N, C-alpha and C positions, 0 to 999 in steps of 0.2 A: 487445477481449475482456476485458482485465483490469479495466476500470473498473466495470462494473455487472453485465452479463450474461455468462454463460459463464466466470465466474471459476474455478469448479470444474474446467472443462475445461482451463484453463491449467495447473493442477497435473498433471492426467491427461496432458496433452500433453507436459509436460516429462518425466514418467516414461516415456511411450511412446517418445519420441525417444531418451532415454537408453538404453532397452532395445534399440532398433533399432541404435544405435551400438555397444552392447556386443556384440550378435550379429555385427556386421560386423567389429569389431576382433578378436574371438576366432576368426573364421574360420568360424562356423556358416553365414553367408551371405556372398555376395560372392566376390571373386577370391582372397582371401588363404587360405593354408593354415591349418588349425586349429592352435591352440597349446594346450599343456598348461598348466593353471593350478595344478598341484600345488606344494606347498611345496618338495619335493625338487628339482623341475625349476627352480624359481625360484632356488634356491641355486646350482645348477649354472650357470645363466645368469649370475648375479652373479659367480661365481668366474671364468668364462671371459672376461667382459667387463672385469674388473679385472686379469686375469693377464697382459695384454700379449702376446697371441698373435703379435704382429709383423705386418708387412706392412699390408695394407688390411683386416684382419679386424675391426678395432675397431668400425667402423660396422655391419657385419653382425651382430656379437655384441651390440651395444647395441640394435638394432632390436627383438628379442623382449622385452627388458626394458621398452622404451617401450610396446610393445603390452600387456604385462602390467599396467603402471601405468595406462595409459589404460582398459583393461578394468575394473580395480578401481574407478577413479573413476566410470565410467559405470554400473557395477553398483550402486555405493553411491547414485548419483543416482537410479537407478530406484527403489530402496527408499525413499529419503528423500522424494522428491516424491510417490510413491504413498502414503506414510504421511500426508503433509500433505493430500493430496486426501481421505483418509478422515477426518482430523481436521476438515477444512473441513465435510464433511457432518454430522459429529457436533457441530460448533460447540464444539470443545474444543482444548486444547493451545496457546492463544495465548501462554502464558508460556514455552514451550520455547526460544524464541530468546534469552531472557535480557535483554530490554529493561528498563532501569531506569525505573520509573514516575515517579520524582521528577526525574531528570536528563534523561530522554529518550534516553539513550545505549544503544548496543548493544556488548557487550564483544567483545574481540578473539577470544576462544575461540569465540564464536558464528559469526563470519565464517569461521574456520578449519574448525570442525566441520560447519557447514551451508553451506559454500561452493557445493555444487551447487544450493542454493536461492537464496542471496544473489546470486550472479553473474548468472544469467539474469533474476532479478527486477529487479535494478537496471538491467540493460541494456535490458530491455523497457520499463520505466517511463521511462527517459531518452529512448529513441527515440519512445515514444508521446507524451511531453510535447513533444518537439521537433517532431514531425510532425502532431500533433493539430490538426484544423480544426473550426470550427463555423459554422453559417449564422446570419447576422444580417440584419436589414432594412437595405437601403442607403438612407440618408436623402437621398443625392444623386440617387437615381434617381426620375424623375417617375412611373414606374409602380410604385413601391414594391417593386422586385425585391429578392431576397436575394443576399447575397454571402458567400463563405467567407473567414473570417479565422482566424488562429492562436488556439488556445485559450490564454488567459492562465494563468500559473502560479497565479493566484488572481483572483477577481472580486468587486468590492464589489456584492453583489446588492441591498442596501439600505444607506442611509447608516450606516456604521460596522460593517456585517456582511459578512464576507468568507468565501467558499467557495473552497477551493483544494486544491492537491496538495502533495507533499513538497518541491517546489522553490520554495515561497513565500518563502524567504529572499532570493530575487533582488529582491524588492520593497524590501528594506532599510527596513522600517517598524518603528516602536515600537508594540507591541500592549498593549492593556489585559488581554487574556487569549487564550490559545491552547488549543484542544481538539484534541489529537493522537489520531487513531484508527488509526494504523499500528502494526502489530506488526513490520513488515519494514524500517523505515527509522528512523534516529536523528533526533531533533528538531534541525533546523538553526537554528531561531529561538529556542532556549531563552534566550539572553542578551538577547533583544529583547522580552521580555514580562514584565509584572509578575506575572501569575498563569498557572499551567500545569496542565492536566489531561490525563493520558494514559489512554485507554481502548482498549488494543490489541485489534484484531480482524483476522481474516484478510480479505484482499481480497474484497469482496462480501458478507461476513457483517456484518449490522447490529448495533448495540448492542441489548441487551435492554431491555425497558420500564423496568426499574429503572435501568439505565445512562443511558437517555435522560432520565429525570427528574433524575439527578445532573448530567448535562451541561447540561441546560436551566437548572437552578438555578445552576450554575457561571457560565454566561453572564450571568445577572442580577447575580450577586455581582461578577463582573469589571467590569461596567459601573459598578455602584455604587461599587466601590473606586476606580476611576479618577476619578470625579466628586468623591469625598471628597479624594483626593490633589490634584486640581486646585484645590479650595477652599483647600487648605493651601499652594498655590504650588509643589508638588513636580513636577507635570507641566503641560503646556499642550495646548490643542486638545481635540478631541472624542475619545471612546474608540473604539477599533477592535478588534473581536474576530474572530479567525481560527479557523475550523473547517476542518480539513484531513484528508484521507486520502492515498492515493498519487497519485490522478489528479484529485481534486476533482470527482467525478461522483456517486458513490453513497453511500458511508458518511458522508461529510461532509454531503451533502444531507439525509440522514435526520436527523442531529442538528440541522442548521440549522432544519428544519421544526419540531422540538420547541421549540427555543430561541425562535423567532419567536412561536409560540403562547403560550409561557410569558411572553414579554414583553408579551403583549396586542396584538401587531401584527396577528394574524389569528385567526379563530375556530377553525380546524381545520387539520390538516396539509395537506389537499388544497389549500386556499386559499393556504397559505403556499408550497407548491410552485409552483402555477400563476401566482400573482400576485406572490409575493415573491422567488422564486429564479430560475425559468426565464427570465423576461424579461432578467435580467442575466447569466445563464449558461445558454444553451440546451442545453448538453450534459448538464445535471443530470437524472438519472432515478432511479427507485426500482424495484428488483426486487420480486418477490412477498414475500420474507422481510422486506424493509424496510417494505413497506406493512402487513404483518401486525403487525410489532412496533410501528409507529406507531399503528395502530388500537387495539392493546391498551393502549399507553401513554395514548392519548387517552381511552379508556374509563375507565381506572383513575384517572389523575391530573388529567384536565381535567373530564370529565363527572361522574366520581365525586367530584371535589374532595378527593382523598386525597393531595395534594402533601406531600412530606417537609418 
């Protein structure tokens, strides 16, 4: 769900689940008795739980406080993820998480303040990366059947061009350039690349046509920079460029389409997707927003020849 389609529903779902949990904890639904959420009652509970009432009362005194704390967290999660769902629709607020566009880091205050967003996002992405499967043609089968294999953390879709997710650091490669499209994850390959461009977007929200042009030009510059440094004896081997989002399916595919067209590898983004990307990473897809932005980019910067 989080990779290309239904991304908006992911945030809506987090908000809805949090709200259901909140209702359960405060006793509006389910078997528990309703609790008061007033400040006065909370102070009374805090006093009684710390006053040492003796005997076995400590656990029973602490339980209402735990319920109150859990209800507060779930209520905040409801509001936060609901707000992010709205921002997703508006294509706004990508800077609210505080990601450093130069270093690719996310500050500690963001993890603390937005923990109801960060925790489930990281957990979902980790599990999705661990469990994700894709169909490929089985070359060993005489009937050319397909088989399911684990989706790599990143795939070299064409020589030197990689599409991947936020765990691409597991490849331990040296990159000529990295284009990071995540707003929700720190860049774990920052010390392994000569050039770095961060264009943070919500999961499922593509770069604008202007950002696509910036990213495509960056890919060209990163490749040229590596070749110059190779001539100087600073680096060895061929340049490798990584374009990644969280899962390596939608946002990164959108930018790679533009980069391949800009490199002159394919005439248009449809050809880049079908011939240049999907054969090497079949899970790559484009949603309607991605296709619309690529179409606009292609009209302005390729067909109109208005490149920056």
